[in-house]
N, C-alpha and C positions, 0 to 999 in steps of 0.2 A: 615498548613498555614491558617491564618485567612482571611476571605473574608468579606468585608462590604456587608450588606444586600441590595439588590436591588438598588445599586448605579451604574448608567451608567458609562461606561469608553470607551475610544477610544484607538486605537493603529495604527501605520502605518505599511504597508507592502511594502518593497522596492523590486521591481521586479529585477532591475539590480543586486543588492547585494544578493537577495534571503534571506532577513532577516525580522524579526519582531521587532518593537521598544520595545514591551513589551511582555515578556514571562516568565513562571515560571519554565519550565522544558525543557532541551535539551537532547533528547534521540538520541543515535547513534547505528546503526546496522552494524556489520562487517560481512565479509564473513563467519566467523566461526559460526555465529548465524543462517546460512541458510543450515546447514548440512541436506542432504537428499532431499532438495528442487529442485536442478538442476538435469536434466536428465542425463547429461554426468558426471558421478561420478568421472571418471578418470581426466577429465579436472579440476573439482572442487578441487580434492585432490592436483593436481600439482600446481594450483594457490594458495591454502591455504599454501602449503609448502614454496612458495616464499614470500607471504606476506598476512597477515590478513587484507585485505584492507577494507576501509570504503565504504559501499554500499549506505547507506542513513541516513538522519538525520531527526528528527521531533522536531519542536519547539511548545510547548503547553502552552496555557494560562489555568491555573488550575481554575476550578470552582467546587462547590459541585457536586458529582456524584449521583444526584437525578433527578427524573422526574421533568420537568419544566425548568431545566438548559440546556444550550447548550455548550458542550465542543467543542473547536476549536483550530486550529493551522495551521502550515505550514509544508509540507512534501517536502524534497529535495532529489530526487533519482538521484544519479550520473550515468553517462553513462559508458557502458562497457558490456562485455559478458563473460559468462562461457561456453566455447565451442562455440556453435552457439546460445545459449539462452541468451537473453538480461537480464541485471541486473533487479531485481524486489524486491518488498517488501515482507515481510513474508506472508501477507494476512491474513484475519480473517473473521469469522462470528462474529456477536454481541452475547454476552452472552444472552441478552434478544433479541431473534431471531426476534421478531416483531418490530424492530427499523430500521430506515433508516439512510442514510448519504448523504451529499452533498459535491461534489468536484468541485472547480473552478480552472481551469488550468491557471497559470499565465505565464509560460515559458516552452519552450521545446516541445518535441514530445514523445508521448507514447500511451499506451493502458491500459485500465482497464479490467482485466479478472475477470469474475463473474460467480457464480453458486449457485444453491439452494441445500438444502439437498436431494431434489427429483431428482436431476441430470439435471435440466434445466440449460443452460449456455448461456452467452452472452459476447461479446467482443466489447467495445466501444473505439473509438479513443479519445485521449486527445491532445489538441492543445491550444495555448493561446486564451483566451476569451471564451472557451467552458466550460459550466457547466454540470456536470454529476449528475443525481439523482440515487442513488443506493437504490432500494426499500427494505422494510423489507424482511428478509429471505435470502438475497443474500450475500454470502461471496464475498469478493473483494480483488484484488491484483493489484497494480500499476506496470507497466513495462515501462522502459525507452528504446524506440526504436531509439532515436536520438543521437546526438553527443555532446550535452550540458546537463546541469542539467534539469531534469523534476521537475518543482515546482508547487505544488497544495496547495490551501487553502481548509481546510475541516471543516465540522460542523456536529455534531451528538448529539443526546439526552444524557443528563448527566448520565442517569441510564443504558445506553446500555451495557457497559462492552465489553471485547474483549475475543473471544475464538480463540486463536492461535493453541491450541493443536489439534483440528480436522484437520486443514490444515497441521500441522507438520506431522501427522500420515498418512494422506490421499493424500495430494497434491491437485491441481486443475486438472480437467479433460482435460483442454487445456493448451498448452504451446505456447509461442511466440518465434520463432527462426528467425535467419537471413538466407535468401536463395536468392542467386543472388543479394545481396546488399539491400534486402527489407525485411520487417517483414512478417512472414507467421505464421498463426495459425495452429497448428497441435495437434493431440491427444497425451496425456500423456501415454506412454506405461506402466507405473507403476500404473496408476489410476484404481481403482476398484469401482463399485457401492457400496454405503453404505448399510449395512444390515438394514432392517426395524426392528424397535423394537416395 
């Protein structure tokens, strides 16, 4: 796709409809793309047998994937659970580890689960009007703990890239489950510390 050089542009984000007026790419992730990510594998298999449901969508405005550009878009994570674990995004490190990302929550309730390659972790609440800064070196995954769509606007450096493979193999050290009608952060029983190279 051709992009005009250094020409400012605008677009509208509609919170009630959870849409962007201008976007170049619409990405969808279904349950089948999350194989091995949910702790309750029996519940996952049973749900997938019933329906390969849509978990989340991403609307992106394409820009050159180079330093100096800012890639951005809208993430819509639908509500639901696999077993007791809330619907979540795949989660990723950035390929260029020393790059950050900003999320602005527009709608819904959720959490951002984060961790570093060294094993530090954090979980921050997402709610309308809240801005989350994810520093360099932190993998991140959105979790919808509410009953409506969790909608966030995101911005990250154009040359960051995405490393999904590390998370697909390893998972995150923390999970967010429902306990007594409320979200609870628990250890991931399948997580193991990464080997130092």
